[in-house]
Each structure stands twice: as C-alpha cells, then as structure tokens.
DSSP file (Angstrom, degrees, kcal/mol; ACC not computed):
  #  RESIDUE AA STRUCTURE BP1 BP2  ACC     N-H-->O    O-->H-N    N-H-->O    O-->H-N    TCO  KAPPA ALPHA  PHI   PSI    X-CA   Y-CA   Z-CA
    1    1 A X    >         0   0    0      0, 0.0     3,-0.9     0, 0.0     4,-0.4   0.000 360.0 360.0 360.0 -37.8  -58.5  -30.8   30.6
    2    2 A X  G >   +     0   0    0      1,-0.3     3,-1.0     2,-0.2    19,-0.0   0.874 360.0  51.1 -60.9 -37.4  -61.8  -32.4   31.2
    3    3 A X  G 3  S+     0   0    0      1,-0.2    -1,-0.3     0, 0.0     0, 0.0   0.672 106.4  58.8 -74.7 -15.1  -63.2  -29.4   33.0
    4    4 A X  G <  S+     0   0    0     -3,-0.9    -1,-0.2     2,-0.0    -2,-0.2   0.459  75.4 123.7 -94.4  -1.1  -62.1  -27.2   30.2
    5    5 A X  S <  S-     0   0    0     -3,-1.0    12,-0.1    -4,-0.4     8,-0.0  -0.191  76.8 -83.6 -55.7 148.7  -64.1  -28.8   27.4
    6    6 A X        -     0   0    0      7,-0.2    -1,-0.1     1,-0.1    -2,-0.0  -0.262  32.3-131.1 -60.5 142.1  -66.4  -26.7   25.5
    7    7 A X        -     0   0    0     -3,-0.1    -1,-0.1     1,-0.1    -2,-0.1   0.827  37.5-117.6 -59.6 -36.5  -69.8  -26.1   27.2
    8    8 A X        +     0   0    0     70,-0.0    -1,-0.1     2,-0.0     6,-0.1   0.756  63.5 145.0  95.7  32.7  -71.8  -26.9   24.1
    9    9 A X  S    S+     0   0    0      2,-0.0     2,-0.3     5,-0.0    -3,-0.0   0.692  71.6  19.1 -77.7 -23.6  -73.4  -23.5   23.6
   10   10 A X  S  > S-     0   0    0      1,-0.0     4,-2.5     0, 0.0     3,-0.3  -0.867  93.2 -94.8-140.4 175.9  -73.3  -23.7   19.8
   11   11 A X  H  > S+     0   0    0     -2,-0.3     4,-2.4     1,-0.2     5,-0.2   0.834 120.9  55.7 -71.5 -29.6  -72.9  -26.5   17.3
   12   12 A X  H  > S+     0   0    0      2,-0.2     4,-2.6     1,-0.2    -1,-0.2   0.898 109.3  46.9 -62.9 -39.5  -69.2  -26.1   17.0
   13   13 A X  H  > S+     0   0    0     -3,-0.3     4,-3.3     2,-0.2     5,-0.2   0.917 110.4  52.1 -69.5 -43.5  -68.7  -26.5   20.7
   14   14 A X  H  X S+     0   0    0     -4,-2.5     4,-2.0     2,-0.2    65,-0.2   0.933 113.4  45.5 -56.1 -43.6  -71.0  -29.5   20.7
   15   15 A X  H  X S+     0   0    0     -4,-2.4     4,-2.4    -5,-0.2    -2,-0.2   0.957 113.9  49.3 -57.5 -51.2  -68.8  -31.0   17.8
   16   16 A X  H  X S+     0   0    0     -4,-2.6     4,-3.4     1,-0.2     5,-0.3   0.909 108.2  52.3 -61.9 -45.8  -65.6  -30.1   19.7
   17   17 A X  H  X S+     0   0    0     -4,-3.3     4,-2.0     1,-0.2    -1,-0.2   0.946 112.6  45.7 -56.3 -47.4  -66.8  -31.6   23.0
   18   18 A X  H  X S+     0   0    0     -4,-2.0     4,-1.9    57,-0.3    -1,-0.2   0.879 113.0  49.5 -67.9 -33.6  -67.5  -34.9   21.2
   19   19 A X  H  X S+     0   0    0     -4,-2.4     4,-1.8     1,-0.2    -2,-0.2   0.934 110.4  49.7 -67.4 -43.9  -64.3  -35.0   19.3
   20   20 A X  H  X S+     0   0    0     -4,-3.4     4,-2.7     1,-0.2     5,-0.3   0.869 108.3  54.2 -60.6 -35.5  -62.2  -34.2   22.4
   21   21 A X  H  X>S+     0   0    0     -4,-2.0     4,-3.2    -5,-0.3     5,-0.8   0.936 106.1  54.2 -63.5 -46.6  -64.1  -37.1   24.2
   22   22 A X  H  X5S+     0   0    0     -4,-1.9     6,-1.1     1,-0.2     4,-0.8   0.891 114.0  39.9 -52.4 -43.0  -63.1  -39.4   21.3
   23   23 A X  H  X5S+     0   0    0     -4,-1.8     4,-0.9     4,-0.2    -2,-0.2   0.945 120.8  41.9 -73.7 -47.7  -59.4  -38.6   21.7
   24   24 A X  H  <5S+     0   0    0     -4,-2.7    -2,-0.2    -5,-0.2    -3,-0.2   0.886 128.9  27.1 -76.1 -39.9  -59.3  -38.5   25.6
   25   25 A X  H  <5S+     0   0    0     -4,-3.2    -3,-0.2    -5,-0.3    -2,-0.1   0.907 131.8  28.7 -92.0 -48.6  -61.5  -41.7   26.1
   26   26 A X  H  <<S-     0   0    0     -5,-0.8    -3,-0.2    -4,-0.8    -2,-0.1   0.497  90.6-131.9 -96.7  -7.5  -61.1  -43.8   23.2
   27   27 A X     <  +     0   0    0     -4,-0.9    -4,-0.2    -5,-0.3     2,-0.2   0.929  41.2 173.5  57.3  48.8  -57.6  -43.0   22.1
   28   28 A X        -     0   0    0     -6,-1.1     2,-0.2     1,-0.1    -1,-0.2  -0.549  30.2-120.8 -80.8 153.9  -58.6  -42.5   18.5
   29   29 A X     >  -     0   0    0     -2,-0.2     4,-1.7     1,-0.1     5,-0.2  -0.522  25.9-110.5 -86.8 159.7  -56.1  -41.2   16.0
   30   30 A X  H  > S+     0   0    0      1,-0.2     4,-2.9     2,-0.2     5,-0.2   0.926 119.8  54.1 -52.0 -47.4  -56.9  -37.9   14.0
   31   31 A X  H  > S+     0   0    0      1,-0.2     4,-1.5     2,-0.2    -1,-0.2   0.869 106.0  52.1 -56.8 -38.6  -57.3  -39.9   10.9
   32   32 A X  H  4 S+     0   0    0      2,-0.2     4,-0.4     1,-0.2    22,-0.2   0.842 110.6  45.4 -67.0 -36.0  -59.7  -42.1   12.5
   33   33 A X  H >< S+     0   0    0     -4,-1.7     3,-0.9     1,-0.2    63,-0.4   0.897 111.2  53.5 -73.4 -40.0  -61.9  -39.2   13.7
   34   34 A X  H 3< S+     0   0    0     -4,-2.9    70,-0.2     1,-0.2    -2,-0.2   0.861 115.8  40.3 -61.5 -34.2  -61.8  -37.5   10.4
   35   35 A X  T 3< S+     0   0    0     -4,-1.5    -1,-0.2    -5,-0.2    -2,-0.2   0.438  80.5 130.7 -97.8  -2.5  -62.9  -40.7    8.7
   36   36 A X    <   -     0   0    0     -3,-0.9    59,-2.8    -4,-0.4    60,-0.4  -0.318  58.2-123.4 -59.0 134.9  -65.6  -41.9   11.1
   37   37 A X  B     -A   94   0A   0     15,-0.5    57,-0.2    57,-0.2    15,-0.2  -0.396  23.8-101.3 -72.2 148.9  -68.7  -42.7    9.3
   38   38 A X        -     0   0    0     55,-2.2    -1,-0.1    54,-0.2    57,-0.1  -0.521  55.6 -89.8 -67.3 142.3  -72.0  -41.1   10.1
   39   39 A X        -     0   0    0     -2,-0.2    -1,-0.1     1,-0.1     4,-0.1  -0.186  28.1-142.9 -53.1 138.2  -74.1  -43.5   12.2
   40   40 A X  S    S+     0   0    0     -3,-0.1     2,-0.3     2,-0.1    -1,-0.1   0.648  83.2  29.2 -81.4 -13.4  -76.3  -45.8   10.1
   41   41 A X  S    S-     0   0    0      1,-0.0    -2,-0.0     0, 0.0    -1,-0.0  -0.936 100.4 -77.6-142.7 166.6  -79.1  -45.7   12.6
   42   42 A X        -     0   0    0     -2,-0.3     2,-1.2     1,-0.1     3,-0.5  -0.261  33.6-126.9 -70.1 151.2  -80.4  -43.2   15.1
   43   43 A X  S    S+     0   0    0      1,-0.2    -1,-0.1    34,-0.1     3,-0.1  -0.352  73.6 115.5 -90.4  56.8  -78.7  -42.8   18.4
   44   44 A X        +     0   0    0     -2,-1.2     2,-0.7     1,-0.2    -1,-0.2   0.623  58.9  63.0-102.4 -13.4  -81.8  -43.3   20.4
   45   45 A X    >>  -     0   0    0     -3,-0.5     3,-2.2     1,-0.1     4,-0.8  -0.880  63.2-164.9-114.8  97.9  -81.0  -46.5   22.3
   46   46 A X  T 34 S+     0   0    0     -2,-0.7     3,-0.3     1,-0.3    -1,-0.1   0.745  87.9  59.1 -57.3 -24.1  -78.1  -45.9   24.6
   47   47 A X  T 34 S+     0   0    0      1,-0.2    -1,-0.3    -3,-0.1    -2,-0.0   0.656 110.9  42.9 -76.5 -17.2  -77.5  -49.7   25.2
   48   48 A X  T <4 S+     0   0    0     -3,-2.2     2,-0.3     2,-0.0    -1,-0.2   0.489  87.0 110.3-106.5  -9.0  -77.0  -50.1   21.4
   49   49 A X     <  +     0   0    0     -4,-0.8     2,-0.3    -3,-0.3    19,-0.3  -0.532  36.7 155.4 -76.6 131.2  -74.8  -47.1   20.7
   50   50 A X        -     0   0    0     -2,-0.3     2,-0.6    17,-0.1    17,-0.2  -0.949  43.0-117.0-143.8 165.7  -71.2  -47.8   19.7
   51   51 A X  E     -B   66   0B   0     15,-3.1    15,-3.3    -2,-0.3     2,-0.8  -0.931  25.9-151.5-108.9 123.9  -68.5  -46.0   17.7
   52   52 A X  E     -B   65   0B   0     -2,-0.6     2,-0.5    13,-0.2   -15,-0.5  -0.866  12.1-166.1 -99.4 111.0  -67.5  -48.0   14.7
   53   53 A X  E     -B   64   0B   0     11,-3.2    11,-2.4    -2,-0.8     2,-0.5  -0.840   7.7-147.7-101.0 130.4  -63.9  -47.2   13.8
   54   54 A X        -     0   0    0     -2,-0.5     9,-0.1   -22,-0.2   -19,-0.1  -0.831  26.4-106.4 -97.3 132.2  -62.7  -48.3   10.4
   55   55 A X        -     0   0    0     -2,-0.5     5,-0.3     5,-0.3     2,-0.1  -0.219  38.1-136.9 -50.5 140.2  -59.2  -49.2    9.9
   56   56 A X        -     0   0    0      3,-0.6     6,-0.2     1,-0.1     3,-0.2  -0.283  30.5 -92.6 -94.7 179.5  -57.2  -46.5    8.1
   57   57 A X  S >  S+     0   0    0      1,-0.2     3,-0.5     2,-0.2    -1,-0.1   0.900 131.8  42.0 -64.5 -38.8  -54.6  -47.0    5.3
   58   58 A X  T 3  S+     0   0    0      1,-0.2    -1,-0.2     2,-0.1     3,-0.1   0.649 127.6  31.4 -80.8 -12.4  -51.9  -47.0    8.0
   59   59 A X  T >   +     0   0    0     -3,-0.2     3,-1.8     1,-0.1    -3,-0.6  -0.421  68.6 157.4-134.7  55.4  -54.0  -49.3   10.4
   60   60 A X  T <  S+     0   0    0     -3,-0.5     3,-0.4     1,-0.3    -5,-0.3   0.759  74.7  52.6 -62.1 -25.0  -56.1  -51.5    8.1
   61   61 A X  T 3  S+     0   0    0      1,-0.2    -1,-0.3    -7,-0.1    -3,-0.0   0.313  87.1  85.1 -91.3   4.8  -56.5  -54.2   10.8
   62   62 A X    <   +     0   0    0     -3,-1.8     2,-0.4    -6,-0.2    -1,-0.2  -0.075  49.2 137.9-108.4  35.2  -57.8  -51.9   13.5
   63   63 A X        +     0   0    0     -3,-0.4     2,-0.3    -9,-0.1    -9,-0.2  -0.654  30.9 154.3 -71.5 131.3  -61.5  -51.8   12.6
   64   64 A X  E     -B   53   0B   0    -11,-2.4   -11,-3.2    -2,-0.4     2,-0.5  -0.997  45.9-126.0-158.7 158.9  -63.3  -52.0   15.8
   65   65 A X  E     -B   52   0B   0     -2,-0.3     2,-0.4   -13,-0.2   -13,-0.2  -0.922  30.6-167.6-109.6 127.2  -66.6  -51.2   17.7
   66   66 A X  E     -B   51   0B   0    -15,-3.3   -15,-3.1    -2,-0.5     2,-0.6  -0.916  17.2-136.0-118.9 142.8  -66.1  -49.2   20.9
   67   67 A X        -     0   0    0     -2,-0.4   -17,-0.1   -17,-0.2     2,-0.1  -0.834  24.2-137.9 -97.0 117.7  -68.6  -48.6   23.6
   68   68 A X        -     0   0    0     -2,-0.6   -19,-0.1   -19,-0.3     2,-0.0  -0.369  19.9-108.7 -76.4 151.8  -68.6  -44.9   24.8
   69   69 A X     >  -     0   0    0      1,-0.1     4,-3.0    -2,-0.1     5,-0.2  -0.330  40.9 -97.7 -70.9 164.6  -68.9  -44.0   28.5
   70   70 A X  H  > S+     0   0    0      1,-0.2     4,-1.8     2,-0.2     5,-0.1   0.870 125.3  47.3 -54.0 -40.6  -72.2  -42.4   29.6
   71   71 A X  H  > S+     0   0    0      2,-0.2     4,-2.4     1,-0.2    -1,-0.2   0.953 113.8  46.6 -63.8 -50.0  -70.8  -38.8   29.3
   72   72 A X  H  > S+     0   0    0      1,-0.2     4,-2.9     2,-0.2     5,-0.2   0.897 110.0  54.8 -59.9 -39.3  -69.2  -39.5   26.0
   73   73 A X  H  X S+     0   0    0     -4,-3.0     4,-2.2     1,-0.2    -1,-0.2   0.904 107.7  48.4 -63.2 -39.7  -72.4  -41.0   24.8
   74   74 A X  H  X S+     0   0    0     -4,-1.8     4,-1.9    -5,-0.2    -1,-0.2   0.877 111.3  50.7 -68.4 -35.4  -74.4  -38.0   25.7
   75   75 A X  H  X S+     0   0    0     -4,-2.4     4,-2.2     2,-0.2   -57,-0.3   0.883 112.3  47.3 -65.8 -38.8  -71.9  -35.8   23.9
   76   76 A X  H  X S+     0   0    0     -4,-2.9     4,-2.7     2,-0.2    -2,-0.2   0.884 111.3  50.2 -65.8 -39.4  -72.1  -38.0   20.8
   77   77 A X  H  X S+     0   0    0     -4,-2.2     4,-2.2    -5,-0.2    -2,-0.2   0.902 110.0  50.8 -71.0 -38.7  -75.9  -37.9   20.9
   78   78 A X  H  X S+     0   0    0     -4,-1.9     4,-1.8     2,-0.2    -2,-0.2   0.904 112.4  46.6 -60.8 -45.3  -75.8  -34.2   21.2
   79   79 A X  H  X S+     0   0    0     -4,-2.2     4,-3.3   -65,-0.2     5,-0.2   0.922 109.0  54.5 -62.0 -44.7  -73.5  -33.9   18.3
   80   80 A X  H  X S+     0   0    0     -4,-2.7     4,-2.1     1,-0.2    -2,-0.2   0.933 108.6  49.8 -54.6 -49.1  -75.6  -36.3   16.2
   81   81 A X  H  X S+     0   0    0     -4,-2.2     4,-1.5     1,-0.2    -1,-0.2   0.843 112.3  46.1 -62.1 -39.2  -78.6  -34.2   16.8
   82   82 A X  H  X S+     0   0    0     -4,-1.8     4,-2.7     2,-0.2    -1,-0.2   0.904 110.6  54.0 -64.6 -44.7  -76.9  -31.0   15.8
   83   83 A X  H  X S+     0   0    0     -4,-3.3     4,-2.4     1,-0.2     5,-0.3   0.870 105.4  53.2 -61.1 -37.4  -75.4  -32.7   12.7
   84   84 A X  H  X>S+     0   0    0     -4,-2.1     4,-1.7    -5,-0.2     5,-0.5   0.921 110.6  47.2 -63.0 -44.5  -78.9  -33.8   11.5
   85   85 A X  H  <5S+     0   0    0     -4,-1.5    -2,-0.2     1,-0.2    -1,-0.2   0.889 113.1  49.0 -67.0 -37.3  -80.2  -30.3   11.8
   86   86 A X  H  <5S+     0   0    0     -4,-2.7    -2,-0.2     1,-0.2    -1,-0.2   0.880 117.5  38.8 -67.8 -38.1  -77.1  -28.8    9.9
   87   87 A X  H ><5S-     0   0    0     -4,-2.4     3,-1.8    -5,-0.2    -1,-0.2   0.732  89.7-155.2 -87.4 -20.8  -77.2  -31.3    7.1
   88   88 A X  T 3<5S-     0   0    0     -4,-1.7    -3,-0.1     1,-0.3     3,-0.1   0.847  72.4 -41.7  48.1  47.0  -81.0  -31.3    6.9
   89   89 A X  T 3 <S+     0   0    0     -5,-0.5    -1,-0.3     1,-0.3     2,-0.2   0.396 103.2 135.4  88.8  -1.3  -81.3  -34.8    5.3
   90   90 A X    <   -     0   0    0     -3,-1.8     2,-0.6    -6,-0.2    -1,-0.3  -0.583  63.3-106.5 -81.7 145.4  -78.3  -34.3    2.8
   91   91 A X        +     0   0    0     -2,-0.2     2,-0.4    -3,-0.1    -1,-0.1  -0.527  44.1 168.4 -74.0 117.1  -75.9  -37.2    2.6
   92   92 A X        -     0   0    0     -2,-0.6   -54,-0.2     1,-0.1    -5,-0.0  -0.982  22.1-157.5-129.5 119.7  -72.7  -36.5    4.2
   93   93 A X  S    S+     0   0    0     -2,-0.4   -55,-2.2   -56,-0.1     2,-0.3   0.842  71.4  71.5 -70.4 -32.9  -70.5  -39.6    4.6
   94   94 A X  B    S-A   37   0A   0    -57,-0.2   -57,-0.2     1,-0.1   -59,-0.1  -0.603  70.6-144.6 -87.1 142.0  -68.3  -38.2    7.6
   95   95 A X  S    S+     0   0    0    -59,-2.8     2,-0.4    -2,-0.3    -1,-0.1   0.882  84.4  56.5 -70.9 -41.7  -69.7  -37.9   11.0
   96   96 A X  S    S-     0   0    0    -63,-0.4     8,-1.0   -60,-0.4     2,-0.3  -0.844  73.4-161.1-101.3 139.9  -67.8  -34.8   12.0
   97   97 A X  B     -C  103   0C   0     -2,-0.4     6,-0.2     6,-0.2     2,-0.1  -0.790  12.8-126.1-117.1 149.7  -68.1  -31.7    9.9
   98   98 A X    >   -     0   0    0      4,-3.0     3,-2.3    -2,-0.3     6,-0.1  -0.282  45.1 -88.4 -83.3 178.9  -66.0  -28.6    9.5
   99   99 A X  T 3  S+     0   0    0      1,-0.3    -1,-0.1     2,-0.1   -87,-0.0   0.724 133.8  51.4 -62.4 -20.7  -67.4  -25.0    9.8
  100  100 A X  T 3  S-     0   0    0      3,-0.1    -1,-0.3     2,-0.0     3,-0.1   0.209 122.1-111.6 -98.1   8.0  -68.2  -25.1    6.1
  101  101 A X  S <  S+     0   0    0     -3,-2.3     2,-0.2     1,-0.2    -2,-0.1   0.763  82.8 116.3  61.2  33.4  -70.1  -28.5    6.7
  102  102 A X  S    S-     0   0    0      1,-0.1    -4,-3.0   -10,-0.0    -1,-0.2  -0.459  78.3 -59.6-103.6-173.1  -67.4  -30.5    4.8
  103  103 A X  B     -C   97   0C   0     -6,-0.2    -6,-0.2    -2,-0.2    -1,-0.1  -0.448  57.6-109.7 -75.8 145.7  -65.2  -33.1    6.3
  104  104 A X        -     0   0    0     -8,-1.0     2,-0.3   -70,-0.2    -1,-0.1  -0.245  28.6-137.9 -67.1 160.4  -62.9  -32.2    9.0
  105  105 A X     >  -     0   0    0      1,-0.1     4,-1.6     0, 0.0     5,-0.2  -0.806  20.2-120.6-115.3 159.0  -59.2  -32.0    8.5
  106  106 A X  H  > S+     0   0    0     -2,-0.3     4,-2.1     1,-0.2     5,-0.1   0.822 116.5  57.5 -68.9 -26.9  -56.3  -33.2   10.7
  107  107 A X  H  > S+     0   0    0      1,-0.2     4,-2.5     2,-0.2     5,-0.2   0.944 104.2  51.6 -68.4 -44.6  -55.1  -29.6   10.8
  108  108 A X  H  > S+     0   0    0      1,-0.2     4,-1.4     2,-0.2    -1,-0.2   0.871 108.4  50.9 -57.3 -35.9  -58.5  -28.5   12.2
  109  109 A X  H  X S+     0   0    0     -4,-1.6     4,-2.7     2,-0.2     5,-0.2   0.900 108.6  51.9 -71.5 -37.9  -58.3  -31.1   15.0
  110  110 A X  H  X S+     0   0    0     -4,-2.1     4,-2.9     1,-0.2     5,-0.2   0.937 108.0  51.0 -57.5 -46.0  -54.8  -29.9   15.9
  111  111 A X  H  X S+     0   0    0     -4,-2.5     4,-0.6     1,-0.2    -1,-0.2   0.800 112.1  50.2 -63.4 -27.9  -56.1  -26.3   16.2
  112  112 A X  H  X S+     0   0    0     -4,-1.4     4,-0.8    -5,-0.2    -2,-0.2   0.939 118.3  34.4 -67.0 -52.0  -58.9  -27.7   18.4
  113  113 A X  H  X S+     0   0    0     -4,-2.7     4,-2.4     1,-0.2     5,-0.2   0.890 105.5  66.1 -79.9 -39.8  -56.7  -29.6   20.7
  114  114 A X  H  X S+     0   0    0     -4,-2.9     4,-2.4    -5,-0.2    18,-0.3   0.880 103.2  43.5 -54.1 -51.5  -53.5  -27.5   21.0
  115  115 A X  H  X S+     0   0    0     -4,-0.6     4,-2.8    -5,-0.2     5,-0.2   0.909 114.3  51.8 -66.2 -39.2  -54.8  -24.5   22.7
  116  116 A X  H  X S+     0   0    0     -4,-0.8     4,-2.4     1,-0.2    -1,-0.2   0.914 113.4  44.1 -57.1 -47.3  -56.9  -26.6   25.2
  117  117 A X  H  X S+     0   0    0     -4,-2.4     4,-2.6    15,-0.3    -1,-0.2   0.896 112.1  52.9 -70.0 -39.1  -53.9  -28.7   26.1
  118  118 A X  H  X S+     0   0    0     -4,-2.4     4,-2.1    -5,-0.2    11,-0.2   0.943 112.1  44.7 -60.8 -49.0  -51.7  -25.5   26.4
  119  119 A X  H  X S+     0   0    0     -4,-2.8     4,-2.4     2,-0.2    -1,-0.2   0.916 112.2  52.7 -66.2 -40.5  -54.1  -23.8   28.8
  120  120 A X  H  X S+     0   0    0     -4,-2.4     4,-1.3    -5,-0.2    -1,-0.2   0.927 108.0  51.6 -55.0 -46.6  -54.5  -27.1   30.8
  121  121 A X  H  <>S+     0   0    0     -4,-2.6     5,-3.9     1,-0.2     3,-0.2   0.886 110.0  49.5 -54.3 -47.1  -50.7  -27.2   31.1
  122  122 A X  H ><5S+     0   0    0     -4,-2.1     3,-1.3     1,-0.2    -1,-0.2   0.890 108.9  50.8 -67.3 -41.0  -50.6  -23.7   32.4
  123  123 A X  H 3<5S+     0   0    0     -4,-2.4    -1,-0.2     1,-0.3    -2,-0.2   0.753 113.3  47.1 -70.1 -22.8  -53.3  -24.3   35.0
  124  124 A X  T 3<5S-     0   0    0     -4,-1.3    -1,-0.3    -3,-0.2    -2,-0.2   0.246 122.4-102.0 -99.6  12.3  -51.3  -27.4   36.2
  125  125 A X  T < 5S+     0   0    0     -3,-1.3     2,-0.3    -5,-0.1    -3,-0.2   0.707  93.9 112.0  77.0  16.5  -47.9  -25.6   36.4
  126  126 A X    > < +     0   0    0     -5,-3.9     3,-1.2    -6,-0.2    -4,-0.2  -0.551  32.9 165.0-117.5  69.9  -46.7  -27.1   33.2
  127  127 A X  T 3   +     0   0    0     -2,-0.3    -5,-0.2     1,-0.2    -1,-0.1   0.489  59.5  77.4 -65.6   0.4  -46.5  -24.1   30.9
  128  128 A X  T 3   +     0   0    0      1,-0.2     2,-1.3    -7,-0.2    -1,-0.2   0.224  57.6 109.3 -97.0  15.8  -44.4  -25.8   28.3
  129  129 A X    X   +     0   0    0     -3,-1.2     3,-0.5   -11,-0.2     2,-0.3  -0.316  44.2 142.9 -90.9  56.3  -47.1  -27.8   26.6
  130  130 A X  T 3   +     0   0    0     -2,-1.3     3,-0.1     1,-0.2   -15,-0.1  -0.696  59.9  19.9 -92.8 152.2  -47.3  -25.8   23.4
  131  131 A X  T 3  S+     0   0    0     -2,-0.3     2,-0.6     1,-0.2    -1,-0.2   0.829  82.5 151.7  63.2  34.5  -47.9  -27.4   20.0
  132  132 A X    <   -     0   0    0     -3,-0.5   -15,-0.3   -18,-0.3    -1,-0.2  -0.883  22.0-173.9-102.6 123.3  -49.4  -30.6   21.5
  133  133 A X    >>  -     0   0    0     -2,-0.6     3,-1.2    -3,-0.1     4,-0.8  -0.194  41.6 -71.2-106.8-165.4  -51.9  -32.2   19.4
  134  134 A X  H 3> S+     0   0    0      1,-0.3     4,-2.4     2,-0.2     3,-0.2   0.801 119.9  66.4 -55.5 -35.6  -54.5  -35.1   19.3
  135  135 A X  H 3> S+     0   0    0      1,-0.3     4,-2.8     2,-0.2    -1,-0.3   0.808  96.3  56.0 -63.3 -27.2  -51.8  -37.8   19.3
  136  136 A X  H <> S+     0   0    0     -3,-1.2     4,-2.3     2,-0.2    -1,-0.3   0.890 108.2  48.4 -71.0 -38.0  -50.6  -36.8   22.8
  137  137 A X  H  X S+     0   0    0     -4,-0.8     4,-2.0    -3,-0.2    -2,-0.2   0.923 112.4  48.2 -67.5 -37.6  -54.2  -37.4   24.1
  138  138 A X  H  X S+     0   0    0     -4,-2.4     4,-2.4     1,-0.2    -2,-0.2   0.947 114.2  46.9 -65.2 -45.7  -54.3  -40.7   22.3
  139  139 A X  H  X S+     0   0    0     -4,-2.8     4,-2.0     1,-0.2    -1,-0.2   0.829 108.1  54.0 -69.4 -32.1  -51.0  -41.7   23.8
  140  140 A X  H  X S+     0   0    0     -4,-2.3     4,-1.8     2,-0.2    -1,-0.2   0.892 110.3  48.0 -66.3 -39.3  -51.8  -40.5   27.3
  141  141 A X  H  X S+     0   0    0     -4,-2.0     4,-2.4  -118,-0.2    -2,-0.2   0.906 109.9  52.2 -65.1 -39.7  -55.0  -42.7   27.3
  142  142 A X  H  X S+     0   0    0     -4,-2.4     4,-2.4     1,-0.2    -2,-0.2   0.922 109.9  48.8 -61.2 -42.0  -53.0  -45.7   26.0
  143  143 A X  H  X S+     0   0    0     -4,-2.0     4,-2.5     2,-0.2     5,-0.2   0.901 109.7  52.4 -63.5 -42.1  -50.5  -45.2   28.8
  144  144 A X  H  X S+     0   0    0     -4,-1.8     4,-1.6     1,-0.2    -1,-0.2   0.925 109.1  51.0 -58.6 -44.6  -53.3  -45.0   31.3
  145  145 A X  H  < S+     0   0    0     -4,-2.4     4,-0.5     1,-0.2    -2,-0.2   0.895 111.2  46.8 -55.5 -47.2  -54.7  -48.3   29.9
  146  146 A X  H >< S+     0   0    0     -4,-2.4     3,-0.7     1,-0.2    -1,-0.2   0.873 110.5  51.2 -67.8 -35.4  -51.3  -50.0   30.3
  147  147 A X  H 3< S+     0   0    0     -4,-2.5    -1,-0.2     1,-0.2    -2,-0.2   0.804 107.8  54.9 -71.2 -26.5  -50.8  -48.7   33.8
  148  148 A X  T 3<        0   0    0     -4,-1.6    -1,-0.2    -5,-0.2    -2,-0.2   0.585 360.0 360.0 -78.3 -12.5  -54.3  -50.1   34.7
  149  149 A X    <         0   0    0     -3,-0.7    -3,-0.2    -4,-0.5    -2,-0.1   0.473 360.0 360.0  90.7 360.0  -53.2  -53.5   33.4
C-alpha cells in the first residue's frame, strides 16, 4: 500500500498522500482527519512540527500532539504549501480541503482509501478487500503497535 500512494503530481494527489500517511502512520480516525485544524504556524522547522489532534465528540479526551516520521512530515509540508496557494490567504479552519476547497467529508475519505486498499489486496493475493475504509488502516496500525509492545 505504501508503494501505491499517489505520486503528488497535482494538489489532490499531494493531499491524498498526506491523508493516507495520517491513517497509516498515526492511526487517526476519519473524523479526526476531517476536523484537523490548519496549522497555526508555518511548517518550516521540522523539529517543531507536530500534528495536533483535537478530541472529537465520540473521543473528547483524545486530544494529543503527534510527531510525524520524516516521510510523513515531508508529505504534510508539501500539502501545507499547496493548501496555502489554493486558499490564497482566505481563512479556512480545516487543514484538509475537498475538491471544491470546502471541508473534507468522511465519504470522500472512504472513496480515497477503498480503491487503494482493494488494489493492494489484489497485488498481495487477497482479492476480497473490497469496501475497506480508513478505519481498517487505523486498526491495522494499532495492531502493529500492540504487537511491537
């Protein structure tokens, strides 16, 4: 799946690559990704960049700051630069934007994840991974963490 992430040839691919990284590396929920606030300061100092996740209605006590890996940091910085060009200084509270430059929906996130997971499954000999969404990526990462102790 990692090898199948969008190359980043246009702003949607840059966004999708960053979103997939958040699911696969940080095990965020779709609701958390949709509600991620835009960074309050520039992403120009890699040692100071973190992802501030705000607890949701279902998980109010799960507010946390997460440090991205170097690859995810690079993807997030690329997205932030695209986002700044797209919004041209307009205030948009959400970090990730839809094609119409509004907030992302959970449905859009499912549409992003499902085909990538289905194709990855086919390549790995598991052709029955249809209708698999972001929560499967989250749960997979959580299981990896548990197995690592």
